[in-house]
C-alpha positions as CSV (number, residue, x, y, z in Angstrom):
1,M,8.5,12.8,-24.8
2,A,10.9,10.6,-22.8
3,D,9.8,12.2,-19.5
4,E,6.2,11.9,-20.4
5,G,6.6,8.2,-21.0
6,L,8.8,7.5,-17.9
7,R,6.9,9.5,-15.4
8,P,3.7,7.5,-15.3
9,I,5.6,4.2,-15.0
10,I,7.5,5.4,-12.0
11,V,4.2,6.8,-10.3
12,K,2.3,3.6,-11.1
13,R,5.0,1.3,-9.8
14,I,5.5,3.3,-6.5
15,K,1.7,3.4,-6.0
16,K,1.3,-0.4,-6.6
17,S,4.4,-1.5,-4.6
18,G,4.0,1.0,-1.7
19,G,0.2,1.2,-1.3
20,G,-0.8,-2.4,-2.1
21,H,0.4,-4.9,0.4
22,P,1.6,-2.8,3.3
23,G,-1.7,-0.7,3.3
24,G,-3.8,-3.7,3.7
25,A,-1.5,-5.7,6.1
26,W,-1.3,-3.2,8.8
27,K,-5.1,-2.7,8.8
28,I,-5.7,-6.4,9.2
29,A,-3.0,-6.7,11.8
30,Y,-4.4,-3.8,13.8
31,A,-8.0,-5.0,13.5
32,D,-7.0,-8.4,14.8
33,F,-5.0,-6.9,17.6
34,V,-7.9,-4.6,18.7
35,T,-10.4,-7.5,18.5
36,A,-8.1,-9.7,20.7
37,M,-7.8,-6.9,23.3
38,M,-11.5,-6.4,23.4
39,A,-12.1,-10.2,23.9
């Protein structure tokens, strides 16, 4: 029961912290870079 309660918290925390900001930041930065190179 302890593992069942602790496991979702760890997964949710990693997913929110690791996939939230960095995932969007590099896409925006890359898109801006490509746009600048084309122009």
